ZATORNU-556228 format. One record per residue: x, y, z of N, C-alpha, C, O in turn. Coordinates in steps of 0.1 Angstrom, whole numbers, padded with zeros to 4 digits, always signed. Layout:
BEGIN
XYZXYZXYZXYZ/...
// end
This chain:
BEGIN
-0622-0606+0008-0609-0602+0013-0600-0614+0016-0605-0624+0022/-0588-0614+0012-0579-0625+0014-0575-0627+0028-0577-0618+0037/-0571-0640+0032-0567-0643+0045-0555-0634+0050-0555-0630+0062/-0546-0631+0041-0534-0623+0045-0539-0609+0048-0534-0603+0058/-0548-0604+0040-0554-0590+0043-0561-0590+0056-0559-0580+0064/-0569-0600+0058-0577-0601+0071-0567-0602+0083-0569-0595+0093/-0557-0610+0082-0547-0611+0092-0540-0598+0095-0538-0595+0107/-0536-0591+0085-0530-0578+0087-0539-0568+0094-0534-0561+0103/-0552-0568+0090-0561-0559+0097-0563-0562+0111-0564-0554+0120/-0564-0575+0114-0565-0580+0128-0553-0576+0136-0555-0571+0148/-0541-0577+0131-0529-0573+0138-0529-0558+0141-0525-0553+0151/-0534-0550+0131-0534-0536+0132-0544-0532+0143-0541-0523+0152/-0556-0538+0143-0566-0535+0153-0560-0539+0167-0562-0532+0177/-0554-0550+0168-0548-0555+0181-0538-0545+0186-0538-0542+0198/-0529-0541+0177-0519-0531+0181-0525-0518+0186-0520-0512+0196/-0535-0513+0179-0542-0501+0183-0549-0502+0196-0548-0493+0205/-0555-0514+0198-0562-0516+0211-0552-0517+0223-0555-0511+0233/-0541-0523+0221-0531-0524+0231-0525-0510+0234-0523-0506+0246/-0523-0502+0224-0517-0489+0226-0528-0480+0233-0524-0473+0242/-0540-0482+0230-0550-0474+0236-0551-0478+0251-0553-0469+0260/-0551-0491+0254-0551-0495+0268-0540-0490+0276-0541-0486+0288/-0528-0489+0270-0516-0484+0276-0518-0469+0279-0514-0465+0290/-0523-0462+0270-0525-0448+0272-0535-0445+0283-0533-0436+0292/-0546-0453+0284-0556-0451+0295-0550-0455+0308-0552-0448+0318/-0542-0466+0309-0536-0470+0321-0526-0459+0326-0526-0456+0338/-0518-0453+0317-0509-0443+0321-0516-0430+0326-0512-0424+0336/-0527-0426+0319-0534-0414+0323-0541-0416+0336-0542-0406+0344/-0546-0428+0339-0552-0430+0352-0542-0428+0363-0546-0423+0374/-0530-0432+0361-0519-0429+0371-0515-0415+0372-0513-0409+0383/-0515-0408+0360-0511-0394+0360-0522-0384+0364-0519-0373+0369/-0534-0389+0363-0546-0380+0367-0554-0389+0377-0565-0393+0373/-0549-0391+0389-0557-0400+0398-0569-0393+0404-0578-0401+0409/-0570-0380+0404-0582-0373+0409-0590-0366+0399-0584-0362+0388/-0602-0364+0401-0611-0357+0392-0607-0342+0391-0602-0336+0400/-0608-0337+0379-0605-0323+0376-0591-0322+0369-0587-0332+0362/-0585-0311+0370-0572-0309+0363-0561-0313+0372-0561-0311+0384/-0551-0320+0365-0538-0323+0372-0527-0315+0365-0525-0317+0353/-0520-0306+0372-0510-0298+0365-0497-0307+0364-0496-0317+0372/-0489-0304+0355-0477-0312+0352-0464-0304+0353-0464-0292+0356/-0453-0311+0351-0440-0304+0351-0439-0294+0339-0430-0286+0340/-0447-0296+0329-0447-0287+0318-0458-0276+0319-0470-0280+0320/-0455-0263+0319-0465-0253+0322-0477-0253+0312-0488-0248+0315/-0474-0258+0300-0485-0257+0289-0492-0270+0288-0500-0272+0279/-0490-0279+0297-0497-0292+0296-0504-0295+0309-0498-0294+0320/-0516-0300+0308-0523-0305+0320-0532-0317+0316-0536-0318+0305/-0534-0325+0326-0543-0337+0324-0557-0334+0330-0558-0327+0339/-0566-0340+0323-0580-0338+0327-0587-0352+0330-0586-0361+0322/-0594-0352+0341-0602-0364+0345-0615-0360+0349-0617-0351+0357/-0626-0367+0344-0639-0364+0349-0646-0377+0351-0647-0385+0341/-0652-0379+0363-0659-0392+0366-0674-0391+0364-0681-0400+0367/-0678-0379+0359-0693-0377+0358-0695-0370+0344-0687-0363+0339/-0707-0373+0339-0710-0366+0326-0713-0352+0329-0718-0348+0339/-0710-0343+0319-0713-0329+0320-0724-0326+0309-0721-0328+0297/-0735-0321+0313-0746-0317+0304-0742-0305+0296-0732-0299+0299/-0749-0303+0285-0746-0293+0276-0744-0279+0283-0753-0275+0290/-0732-0273+0281-0729-0261+0288-0720-0252+0279-0712-0257+0271/-0722-0239+0279-0713-0230+0272-0699-0230+0277-0697-0230+0289/-0689-0231+0268-0675-0231+0271-0667-0222+0262-0672-0218+0252/-0655-0219+0266-0646-0211+0258-0632-0217+0260-0627-0216+0270/-0627-0223+0249-0614-0229+0250-0603-0219+0246-0604-0212+0236/-0592-0219+0253-0580-0212+0249-0574-0219+0237-0577-0231+0235/-0565-0213+0229-0559-0220+0218-0551-0232+0223-0543-0231+0232/-0554-0244+0218-0548-0256+0223-0552-0268+0215-0559-0268+0205/-0547-0279+0220-0550-0293+0214-0555-0301+0225-0549-0302+0236/-0566-0308+0223-0572-0316+0233-0572-0331+0228-0578-0333+0217/-0565-0339+0234-0565-0354+0230-0572-0362+0241-0567-0362+0253/-0583-0368+0238-0590-0377+0247-0586-0391+0245-0586-0396+0234/-0582-0397+0256-0578-0412+0256-0589-0421+0260-0589-0433+0256/-0599-0416+0267-0611-0424+0271-0622-0414+0274-0620-0403+0279/-0634-0419+0270-0646-0410+0272-0648-0402+0259-0642-0405+0249/-0657-0393+0259-0661-0386+0247-0666-0372+0250-0673-0369+0260/-0662-0362+0242-0667-0348+0243-0673-0345+0229-0668-0349+0219/-0683-0337+0230-0689-0332+0217-0691-0317+0219-0696-0312+0229/-0686-0309+0209-0688-0295+0208-0698-0291+0197-0697-0297+0186/-0707-0282+0200-0716-0277+0189-0712-0262+0187-0713-0254+0196/-0708-0260+0174-0704-0246+0170-0708-0244+0156-0705-0252+0147/-0714-0233+0153-0718-0229+0139-0726-0241+0132-0723-0244+0121/-0735-0246+0140-0744-0257+0135-0736-0270+0131-0741-0278+0123/-0724-0271+0136-0716-0283+0133-0713-0290+0147-0711-0283+0157/-0711-0303+0146-0708-0311+0158-0693-0315+0157-0689-0320+0147/-0685-0311+0167-0671-0314+0168-0669-0325+0178-0670-0323+0190/-0666-0337+0173-0664-0349+0182-0649-0350+0185-0641-0350+0177/-0646-0352+0198-0633-0355+0202-0633-0366+0213-0639-0365+0224/-0628-0378+0209-0628-0390+0217-0615-0397+0215-0605-0391+0211/-0615-0410+0218-0602-0418+0216-0598-0419+0202-0586-0422+0199/-0606-0416+0192-0603-0417+0178-0601-0403+0171-0597-0402+0160/-0605-0392+0178-0605-0379+0173-0599-0369+0183-0601-0370+0195/-0592-0359+0178-0587-0349+0187-0592-0335+0182-0597-0334+0171/-0592-0325+0191-0597-0312+0188-0585-0302+0188-0576-0303+0197/-0585-0293+0178-0574-0283+0178-0581-0269+0177-0590-0268+0169/-0577-0260+0185-0582-0246+0185-0571-0236+0183-0562-0235+0191/-0572-0228+0172-0562-0218+0170-0567-0204+0173-0559-0195+0177/-0580-0202+0173-0586-0190+0178-0597-0193+0187-0606-0201+0183/-0597-0188+0200-0607-0192+0209-0621-0188+0205-0623-0176+0202/-0631-0197+0204-0644-0194+0200-0654-0200+0211-0652-0211+0216/-0664-0193+0214-0674-0198+0224-0683-0209+0217-0688-0206+0206/-0685-0220+0223-0693-0230+0218-0700-0238+0229-0697-0235+0241/-0708-0247+0226-0715-0255+0236-0709-0269+0236-0707-0275+0226/-0706-0275+0248-0699-0288+0249-0707-0297+0259-0713-0292+0269/-0706-0310+0257-0711-0320+0266-0701-0331+0267-0694-0334+0257/-0701-0338+0278-0691-0348+0281-0698-0361+0285-0708-0361+0292/-0693-0373+0279-0697-0386+0283-0686-0392+0292-0675-0393+0288/-0690-0395+0305-0680-0400+0314-0688-0407+0325-0700-0404+0328/-0681-0416+0333-0687-0423+0344-0675-0427+0354-0664-0426+0350/-0679-0430+0366-0669-0435+0375-0662-0447+0370-0650-0449+0373/-0669-0456+0363-0663-0468+0358-0654-0466+0346-0643-0472+0345/-0658-0456+0338-0650-0452+0326-0649-0437+0326-0656-0430+0318/-0640-0432+0334-0638-0417+0334-0633-0411+0321-0626-0418+0314/-0637-0399+0319-0631-0392+0308-0616-0389+0312-0613-0384+0322/-0607-0392+0303-0593-0390+0305-0587-0383+0293-0588-0388+0282/-0581-0371+0295-0577-0363+0284-0564-0355+0287-0561-0354+0299/-0557-0351+0276-0545-0343+0278-0549-0329+0271-0554-0329+0260/-0546-0318+0278-0548-0305+0272-0534-0298+0270-0527-0296+0280/-0531-0295+0258-0519-0287+0254-0523-0273+0251-0529-0270+0241/-0519-0264+0260-0520-0249+0256-0510-0246+0246-0498-0250+0248/-0514-0240+0235-0504-0237+0224-0493-0228+0228-0496-0217+0233/-0481-0232+0226-0469-0223+0226-0468-0217+0212-0462-0224+0203/-0473-0205+0210-0473-0200+0196-0459-0198+0190-0458-0198+0178/-0449-0195+0198-0436-0193+0193-0431-0206+0187-0425-0206+0176/-0432-0217+0194-0428-0230+0189-0436-0234+0178-0431-0239+0167/-0449-0233+0179-0459-0238+0169-0457-0230+0156-0457-0236+0145/-0456-0217+0156-0455-0209+0144-0442-0211+0137-0442-0212+0125/-0431-0212+0145-0418-0215+0139-0418-0229+0132-0413-0230+0121/-0424-0238+0138-0425-0252+0132-0434-0251+0120-0431-0258+0110/-0445-0244+0120-0454-0243+0108-0446-0236+0096-0448-0241+0085/-0438-0226+0099-0430-0220+0088-0421-0230+0082-0419-0231+0070/-0414-0239+0091-0405-0249+0085-0412-0259+0077-0407-0263+0067/-0424-0263+0082-0432-0273+0074-0435-0267+0060-0434-0274+0050/-0440-0255+0060-0443-0249+0047-0431-0247+0038-0433-0248+0026/-0419-0245+0044-0407-0243+0035-0403-0257+0029-0397-0257+0019/-0405-0267+0037-0400-0280+0033-0411-0289+0025-0407-0300+0020/-0423-0284+0025-0433-0292+0018-0440-0283+0008-0438-0271+0008/-0448-0289-0001-0455-0281-0011-0467-0274-0004-0475-0280+0002/-0466-0261-0005-0476-0253+0002-0490-0254-0004-0491-0252-0017/-0500-0257+0004-0514-0258-0002-0521-0245+0001-0520-0239+0012/-0530-0241-0008-0538-0230-0007-0551-0235+0001-0560-0239-0005/-0551-0233+0014-0561-0238+0022-0567-0227+0031-0559-0219+0036/-0580-0226+0032-0586-0216+0041-0583-0218+0055-0583-0230+0060/-0579-0208+0063-0576-0210+0077-0589-0213+0085-0600-0208+0081/-0588-0221+0096-0599-0224+0104-0595-0221+0119-0584-0223+0122/-0605-0217+0127-0603-0215+0141-0603-0227+0150-0597-0227+0160/-0611-0237+0145-0612-0249+0153-0616-0261+0144-0623-0259+0134/-0610-0273+0147-0614-0285+0140-0612-0297+0148-0604-0297+0157/-0620-0307+0146-0618-0320+0151-0615-0330+0140-0621-0328+0129/-0606-0339+0142-0601-0348+0131-0596-0361+0136-0592-0362+0148/-0597-0372+0128-0592-0385+0133-0577-0384+0137-0569-0377+0131/-0574-0392+0147-0560-0393+0152-0554-0404+0145-0558-0416+0146/-0543-0401+0137-0537-0412+0129-0527-0419+0138-0524-0415+0149/-0521-0430+0133-0512-0439+0141-0500-0431+0145-0495-0433+0156/-0494-0423+0136-0482-0415+0140-0484-0406+0152-0476-0406+0161/-0495-0399+0152-0498-0391+0164-0501-0399+0176-0496-0396+0187/-0509-0410+0175-0512-0419+0186-0499-0424+0192-0498-0425+0205/-0489-0428+0184-0477-0434+0189-0469-0423+0197-0463-0426+0207/-0469-0411+0191-0462-0400+0198-0469-0397+0212-0462-0394+0221/-0482-0397+0212-0489-0394+0225-0486-0405+0235-0484-0401+0247/-0485-0417+0231-0481-0428+0240-0467-0426+0246-0465-0427+0258/-0458-0422+0237-0444-0419+0242-0444-0407+0251-0436-0407+0261/-0452-0398+0249-0453-0386+0257-0458-0390+0271-0453-0385+0281/-0469-0398+0272-0474-0402+0285-0464-0411+0292-0462-0410+0305/-0456-0419+0285-0445-0427+0291-0435-0418+0297-0430-0420+0309/-0431-0407+0290-0421-0398+0295-0426-0390+0307-0419-0388+0316/-0439-0386+0307-0445-0378+0317-0446-0387+0330-0448-0381+0341/-0445-0400+0329-0446-0408+0341-0433-0408+0349-0432-0414+0360/-0422-0403+0343-0409-0402+0350-0406-0387+0352-0405-0379+0342/-0404-0383+0365-0401-0368+0367-0389-0363+0359-0390-0351+0355/-0379-0371+0357-0367-0367+0350-0370-0366+0335-0367-0355+0329/-0377-0376+0329-0380-0376+0315-0390-0365+0312-0390-0359+0301/-0399-0362+0321-0410-0352+0319-0403-0339+0316-0407-0332+0307/-0393-0335+0324-0386-0323+0322-0377-0322+0310-0376-0313+0303/-0369-0333+0308-0358-0333+0298-0363-0338+0285-0358-0333+0274/-0373-0347+0284-0378-0352+0271-0391-0346+0267-0395-0346+0255/-0399-0343+0277-0413-0338+0275-0414-0327+0264-0422-0329+0255/-0407-0316+0265-0408-0305+0256-0406-0310+0241-0412-0305+0232/-0396-0318+0239-0393-0323+0226-0404-0331+0220-0407-0331+0208/-0411-0339+0229-0422-0348+0224-0434-0339+0221-0442-0342+0212/-0436-0328+0229-0447-0319+0227-0445-0312+0213-0455-0311+0205/-0433-0309+0210-0430-0303+0197-0433-0313+0186-0438-0309+0175/-0430-0326+0188-0434-0336+0178-0449-0337+0177-0454-0339+0166/-0456-0336+0188-0471-0336+0187-0476-0324+0178-0485-0326+0170/-0470-0313+0181-0473-0301+0172-0471-0305+0157-0479-0302+0149/-0460-0311+0155-0456-0314+0141-0467-0324+0135-0471-0322+0124/-0471-0334+0143-0481-0343+0138-0494-0336+0135-0501-0340+0125/-0498-0327+0143-0510-0320+0141-0509-0311+0128-0518-0310+0120/-0498-0304+0127-0495-0294+0116-0494-0302+0102-0496-0296+0092/-0491-0314+0103-0489-0322+0090-0500-0332+0089-0500-0340+0079/-0510-0332+0098-0521-0341+0097-0532-0337+0087-0529-0329+0078/-0543-0344+0088-0554-0342+0078-0558-0328+0076-0561-0323+0065/-0559-0320+0087-0563-0306+0086-0552-0296+0090-0554-0285+0094/-0539-0301+0090-0528-0293+0094-0526-0281+0085-0522-0271+0090/-0529-0282+0072-0527-0271+0064-0536-0259+0068-0532-0247+0067/-0548-0262+0072-0557-0252+0076-0552-0245+0089-0554-0233+0091/-0546-0253+0098-0541-0247+0110-0528-0238+0107-0526-0228+0113/-0520-0243+0098-0508-0235+0094-0512-0222+0088-0506-0212+0090/-0523-0222+0080-0528-0210+0074-0533-0200+0085-0532-0188+0084/-0540-0206+0095-0544-0198+0106-0533-0191+0114-0533-0180+0118/-0522-0199+0116-0510-0194+0123-0502-0184+0115-0495-0176+0121/-0504-0183+0102-0497-0174+0094-0501-0159+0097-0493-0150+0094/-0513-0157+0103-0517-0144+0107-0517-0134+0095-0513-0123+0097/-0521-0139+0084-0522-0130+0072-0536-0128+0068-0545-0136+0071/-0539-0117+0060-0552-0115+0055-0562-0112+0066-0559-0110+0078/-0575-0112+0062-0586-0109+0072-0586-0118+0084-0588-0113+0095/-0583-0131+0082-0583-0140+0094-0573-0136+0104-0575-0136+0116/-0561-0133+0099-0550-0128+0108-0554-0116+0116-0550-0114+0128/-0560-0106+0109-0564-0094+0116-0574-0096+0127-0574-0091+0137/-0584-0105+0124-0594-0108+0133-0588-0116+0145-0592-0114+0157/-0579-0125+0142-0572-0133+0153-0565-0123+0163-0566-0125+0175/-0559-0112+0157-0553-0103+0166-0563-0095+0174-0561-0092+0186/-0575-0092+0168-0585-0085+0175-0591-0094+0186-0594-0089+0197/-0592-0107+0184-0596-0116+0194-0586-0116+0206-0590-0116+0217/-0573-0117+0203-0563-0116+0213-0564-0103+0221-0563-0103+0233/-0567-0092+0214-0569-0079+0221-0581-0080+0231-0579-0075+0242/-0592-0086+0227-0603-0087+0236-0600-0095+0248-0604-0092+0259/-0592-0106+0246-0589-0115+0257-0579-0108+0267-0579-0112+0279/-0571-0099+0263-0562-0092+0271-0567-0079+0277-0561-0073+0287/-0578-0074+0272-0584-0061+0277-0599-0061+0278-0605-0051+0277/-0605-0073+0282-0619-0074+0282-0625-0066+0293-0637-0062+0292/-0618-0062+0303-0623-0054+0314-0623-0039+0311-0628-0031+0318/-0617-0035+0299-0616-0021+0295-0628-0017+0287-0637-0026+0284/-0629-0005+0284-0640+0000+0276-0637-0002+0261-0633+0008+0254/-0639-0014+0256-0637-0017+0242-0650-0014+0234-0661-0017+0239/-0648-0009+0222-0660-0008+0213-0656-0012+0199-0644-0013+0196/-0665-0014+0191-0663-0019+0177-0654-0009+0169-0645-0013+0162/-0656+0004+0171-0649+0014+0164-0634+0013+0167-0626+0013+0158/-0631+0011+0179-0617+0010+0183-0610-0003+0178-0599-0003+0173/-0618-0014+0179-0613-0027+0175-0611-0027+0159-0601-0032+0154/-0620-0021+0152-0619-0021+0138-0608-0012+0133-0601-0015+0124/-0606-0001+0140-0595+0008+0137-0581+0001+0139-0572+0003+0131/-0580-0006+0150-0568-0013+0153-0565-0024+0143-0554-0028+0140/-0576-0030+0137-0575-0041+0127-0573-0035+0113-0570-0042+0104/-0574-0022+0112-0572-0016+0099-0583-0018+0089-0581-0020+0077/-0596-0019+0095-0607-0023+0087-0618-0012+0089-0619-0006+0100/-0627-0011+0080-0639-0003+0082-0648-0011+0092-0647-0023+0093/-0657-0004+0099-0666-0011+0108-0675-0022+0101-0675-0033+0107/-0681-0020+0090-0689-0030+0083-0680-0042+0079-0684-0054+0081/-0668-0040+0074-0659-0051+0070-0654-0058+0082-0653-0071+0082/-0651-0051+0093-0647-0058+0105-0658-0067+0110-0655-0078+0114/-0670-0062+0111-0681-0070+0115-0683-0083+0107-0684-0094+0112/-0682-0082+0094-0683-0093+0085-0673-0104+0087-0676-0115+0089/-0660-0099+0088-0649-0109+0090-0649-0115+0104-0645-0126+0106/-0653-0107+0114-0653-0112+0127-0663-0123+0129-0660-0133+0135/-0675-0121+0123-0685-0131+0123-0681-0144+0116-0684-0155+0120/-0674-0142+0105-0669-0154+0097-0660-0162+0106-0660-0175+0105/-0651-0156+0113-0641-0163+0121-0647-0169+0134-0644-0181+0137/-0656-0162+0141-0660-0165+0154-0675-0169+0155-0680-0174+0165/-0683-0167+0144-0697-0170+0144-0704-0161+0154-0714-0165+0160/-0699-0149+0157-0704-0140+0167-0701-0126+0163-0691-0123+0156/-0709-0116+0167-0705-0102+0165-0694-0098+0175-0693-0105+0185/-0687-0088+0173-0676-0084+0182-0681-0081+0196-0675-0086+0206/-0692-0074+0198-0698-0071+0211-0703-0084+0218-0702-0085+0230/-0710-0093+0210-0714-0105+0216-0702-0114+0221-0703-0120+0231/-0692-0113+0213-0680-0121+0217-0674-0115+0230-0670-0122+0239/-0672-0102+0230-0667-0095+0242-0676-0099+0254-0670-0101+0265/-0689-0098+0253-0698-0102+0264-0696-0116+0268-0695-0119+0280/-0694-0125+0259-0692-0139+0263-0679-0141+0270-0678-0149+0280/-0669-0134+0266-0656-0135+0273-0657-0130+0287-0652-0136+0296/-0664-0119+0289-0666-0113+0302-0674-0123+0311-0670-0125+0323/-0684-0129+0306-0693-0138+0313-0685-0150+0317-0687-0155+0328/-0678-0156+0307-0670-0168+0310-0659-0165+0321-0657-0173+0330/-0653-0154+0320-0643-0150+0330-0649-0148+0344-0643-0153+0354/-0661-0142+0344-0667-0140+0357-0671-0154+0363-0670-0156+0375/-0676-0163+0355-0680-0176+0359-0667-0183+0365-0668-0190+0376/-0656-0182+0358-0644-0188+0363-0639-0182+0377-0635-0189+0386/-0641-0169+0378-0637-0162+0390-0645-0167+0402-0640-0169+0413/-0658-0170+0400-0667-0175+0410-0664-0189+0413-0664-0193+0425/-0662-0197+0402-0660-0211+0404-0646-0215+0410-0645-0222+0419/-0635-0209+0404-0622-0212+0409-0617-0204+0421-0610-0210+0429/-0621-0192+0421-0616-0183+0432-0626-0179+0443-0622-0172+0452/-0638-0184+0442-0648-0182+0452-0653-0167+0453-0657-0163+0463/-0652-0160+0442-0656-0146+0441-0672-0146+0442-0678-0155+0437/-0677-0135+0448-0691-0133+0447-0695-0128+0433-0687-0124+0426/-0708-0129+0430-0712-0124+0417-0709-0109+0415-0705-0105+0404/-0712-0102+0426-0709-0087+0425-0694-0084+0423-0691-0076+0415/-0686-0091+0430-0671-0089+0428-0666-0093+0415-0658-0086+0408/-0671-0105+0410-0667-0110+0397-0672-0100+0386-0664-0098+0376/-0684-0095+0387-0689-0087+0376-0681-0074+0375-0678-0069+0364/-0677-0068+0387-0669-0056+0387-0656-0059+0381-0650-0050+0374/-0650-0070+0384-0636-0073+0379-0636-0075+0364-0625-0072+0358/-0646-0080+0358-0646-0082+0343-0652-0070+0336-0652-0071+0323/-0655-0059+0342-0659-0047+0335-0673-0043+0336-0677-0033+0329/-0681-0049+0343-0695-0045+0345-0697-0034+0355-0691-0035+0366/-0704-0024+0352-0707-0013+0361-0719-0016+0369-0721-0010+0380/-0728-0024+0364-0741-0028+0371-0741-0042+0374-0741-0051+0365/-0742-0046+0387-0743-0060+0391-0756-0066+0387-0757-0078+0383/-0767-0058+0386-0780-0063+0382-0780-0066+0367-0786-0076+0363/-0773-0058+0359-0772-0060+0345-0764-0073+0343-0768-0081+0334/-0753-0075+0350-0745-0087+0349-0754-0099+0352-0753-0109+0344/-0762-0099+0363-0770-0111+0366-0780-0114+0355-0782-0126+0352/-0786-0104+0349-0795-0106+0339-0789-0112+0327-0793-0122+0321/-0777-0107+0323-0770-0112+0311-0764-0126+0313-0764-0134+0304/-0760-0128+0326-0754-0141+0329-0765-0152+0328-0763-0162+0322/-0777-0149+0333-0788-0159+0333-0793-0161+0318-0796-0172+0315/-0793-0150+0310-0797-0152+0296-0787-0160+0289-0790-0168+0280/-0774-0159+0292-0763-0166+0285-0762-0181+0289-0761-0190+0281/-0762-0183+0303-0759-0196+0308-0772-0204+0311-0772-0216+0313/-0783-0197+0312-0796-0203+0315-0799-0205+0329-0810-0210+0333/-0790-0200+0338-0792-0201+0353-0786-0189+0359-0778-0182+0353/-0790-0186+0371-0785-0174+0378-0770-0178+0382-0766-0189+0382/-0762-0168+0385-0748-0171+0389-0746-0181+0400-0738-0190+0398/-0754-0180+0410-0753-0189+0422-0757-0204+0417-0751-0213+0421/-0768-0205+0410-0773-0218+0405-0763-0224+0395-0761-0236+0396/-0757-0216+0387-0747-0222+0377-0735-0227+0384-0730-0237+0380/-0730-0219+0393-0718-0224+0401-0721-0236+0408-0713-0245+0409/-0733-0237+0415-0736-0249+0422-0737-0261+0412-0733-0272+0416/-0743-0259+0401-0744-0270+0391-0730-0275+0386-0728-0287+0386/-0721-0266+0384-0708-0270+0379-0700-0277+0390-0693-0286+0388/-0701-0272+0402-0694-0278+0414-0699-0292+0416-0692-0301+0421/-0712-0295+0413-0718-0308+0415-0714-0318+0404-0716-0330+0405/-0710-0312+0393-0708-0321+0381-0693-0321+0376-0690-0329+0367/-0685-0312+0381-0671-0312+0376-0662-0305+0386-0665-0295+0391/-0650-0312+0388-0640-0306+0397-0631-0297+0389-0625-0301+0379/-0630-0284+0393-0621-0275+0386-0613-0267+0397-0618-0257+0401/-0601-0271+0400-0593-0264+0410-0587-0251+0404-0587-0250+0392/-0583-0242+0412-0576-0230+0407-0564-0233+0399-0557-0242+0403/-0561-0225+0389-0549-0227+0381-0539-0216+0386-0543-0205+0388/-0526-0220+0388-0516-0210+0393-0512-0200+0382-0512-0204+0370/-0509-0188+0386-0503-0179+0376-0514-0172+0368-0526-0176+0368/-0510-0162+0361-0520-0155+0352-0522-0162+0339-0512-0168+0334/-0534-0163+0335-0537-0169+0322-0537-0159+0311-0543-0148+0312/-0531-0162+0300-0531-0153+0288-0544-0152+0282-0548-0142+0276/-0552-0163+0283-0566-0163+0277-0576-0167+0287-0573-0174+0297/-0588-0162+0285-0599-0167+0293-0602-0181+0288-0603-0183+0275/-0603-0190+0296-0605-0204+0292-0615-0211+0301-0615-0210+0313/-0625-0218+0295-0635-0225+0303-0638-0238+0297-0641-0240+0285/-0637-0249+0306-0640-0262+0301-0654-0266+0307-0659-0277+0305/
// end
């Protein structure tokens, strides 16, 4: 390798290291306490964790997770999804998976969570498809991918803007839109644009998933979901498993159990009250299924989470069940 080439690579590495250090410094100021820090933008929150989190079932709402320090690993469909300072995670359809976190008091996990504004994102995806050569790419519900320089620079500008109350309100939304653009035109952006198009079997299943998230406490069954999706029951089963790696009823059960766990963790509900709120008629059946799913009884699981991760209540109604 020539000296000029080596010098260029050294400068690039130095620039990236300085940018990363700036992002970490800004996030430490923006998220001074462990847990979630809400921001001036309703779809953006900061995450800090000073402790590692052992392997635990989670359910992410549609969003983008950008980690500036620390590391998260998700296991789904026999694949590992890494998101750290060099990789980000994007979720277009919420899927239950298992996640673990590397963090410590000396090097806390610092991350930004963007809940997707589908109106902005879908409109932007349409414009990108109109202005670029459209690729025939299969839609995906979740992916992790390397963060390129363009996205990293945009994230740094976003953190700088969020450090000013005035800029956060006036400039923040435009920079979030630019972050959407970087993701939609990134390495796996075509797959996300295909998912947002809501066409074909993937789009029908995505609508069924949204239906489950808005009506999980009701008496939902496969026949009703398949009918609303315009599919036969066998076809619905096949496509649902392709998208979520789960059967419809297993998915519904996981949504109910995750929601019950959040009600107990965030809102201090008892297991009996939480089980009734998410649609269980039998508290004993709920406790059995909860322990089978999470590996611990409701009281032990809540105690474990409270000892390893700070999760304050979130204001307002959530459109999706979401669990970190």
